[in-house]
C-alpha positions in Angstrom: 9.8 77.2 3.8 6.3 78.7 3.7 4.4 80.0 6.7 1.3 79.0 7.7 0.3 82.3 9.5 1.8 84.9 7.2 2.8 88.0 9.3 2.7 86.1 12.6 6.1 84.9 13.8 6.3 81.3 14.1 8.5 81.0 17.3 5.5 80.3 19.4 5.0 76.9 20.9 1.4 76.8 19.9 2.0 77.8 16.3 3.2 75.0 14.0 6.5 75.9 12.2 5.4 74.5 8.8 2.2 73.9 7.2 0.7 70.2 7.6 -0.3 69.3 3.9 -1.6 66.3 2.4 -3.9 65.5 5.7 -7.1 65.5 3.7 -5.9 63.0 1.0 -5.2 60.6 3.7 -8.7 61.2 5.5 -10.2 60.6 2.0 -8.4 57.6 1.3 -9.4 55.9 4.5 -13.0 57.2 4.1 -12.9 55.5 0.2 -11.2 52.3 1.6 -13.8 51.9 4.4 -16.5 52.4 2.1 -15.4 50.0 -0.2 -14.8 47.5 2.4 -18.3 47.9 3.9 -19.9 47.6 0.1 -17.8 44.4 -0.2 -19.3 42.9 3.1 -22.7 44.0 2.1 -22.5 42.2 -1.7 -21.1 39.2 0.4 -24.0 39.0 2.8 -26.6 39.9 0.2 -25.3 37.0 -1.9 -25.3 34.5 0.7 -28.8 35.2 1.6 -29.6 34.9 -1.9 -27.9 31.4 -2.1 -30.0 30.4 1.1 -33.6 31.2 -0.9 -32.0 29.7 -3.9 -31.7 26.4 -1.8 -35.0 27.1 0.1 -36.8 27.0 -3.3 -35.0 24.0 -4.5 -35.8 22.0 -1.6 -39.5 22.5 -2.0 -39.3 21.8 -5.7 -37.3 18.7 -5.0 -39.6 17.4 -2.3 -42.5 18.0 -4.2 -41.1 16.1 -7.2 -39.8 13.3 -5.2 -43.4 12.8 -3.4 -45.0 12.8 -6.7 -42.8 10.0 -7.6 -43.3 8.2 -4.2 -47.2 8.1 -4.6 -47.4 6.9 -8.3 -48.1 10.2 -10.4 -44.7 10.4 -12.2 -42.4 7.6 -13.3 -39.2 7.0 -11.3 -37.6 6.6 -8.0 -38.3 9.6 -5.5 -34.6 10.3 -4.6 -33.6 9.9 -8.6 -36.3 12.3 -9.4 -35.2 14.4 -6.5 -31.7 14.7 -8.1 -32.6 15.6 -11.3 -35.1 18.5 -9.6 -32.5 19.6 -7.4 -29.9 19.6 -10.5 -32.5 21.5 -12.7 -32.6 24.4 -9.9 -28.8 24.7 -9.4 -28.6 22.4 -6.2 -27.4 19.4 -5.1 -29.3 16.8 -3.0 -27.3 16.2 0.3 -30.1 13.7 1.6 -32.9 12.1 0.7 -35.4 9.9 2.7 -38.5 8.3 1.7 -40.8 7.0 4.1 -43.9 5.6 2.7 -45.4 8.1 0.6 -43.6 11.1 2.6 -40.3 12.4 1.4 -37.6 14.4 3.1 -35.0 16.3 1.2 -32.2 18.4 2.0 -30.3 20.3 -0.9 -27.1 22.5 -0.9 -26.1 25.4 -3.0 -22.5 26.6 -3.4 -21.9 30.0 -2.7 -18.3 31.5 -2.8 -16.8 28.1 -1.0 -19.6 27.8 1.3 -22.9 25.8 1.0 -26.3 27.2 2.0 -28.5 24.5 2.6 -32.1 24.0 3.3 -34.5 21.3 3.8 -38.4 20.4 2.9 -40.4 17.6 3.4 -43.7 16.7 1.2 -46.4 14.2 0.8 -49.8 13.6 0.1 -52.5 15.6 2.2 -52.7 14.0 5.6 -49.7 12.0 5.6 -47.3 12.3 8.4 
């Protein structure tokens, strides 16, 4: 057995009988594991935020296209038009309500088993 303090008798109770070896490796592994866990959590949160933004953009575009169909600027049924535009934006329509020329839609974007949702309403200026 190697002495930690050469030349000093290790019979004193305050001095260790042998050197501690490998404690730095364990500490380094813990630091790496915590860093990896925090990075994975940050990536997950950032991805969820991105999915929410994608849902908001898709909802806006979907509502505008559906409102154009509701007032006759584009052909087709408003909610059918909403489905097509949402699909083109990587989303799915969860709800579509046409009230005169005003269209309210809700879309969802899947992300890691969850759904990011957003809603939008569109119609001609001055309509309520």
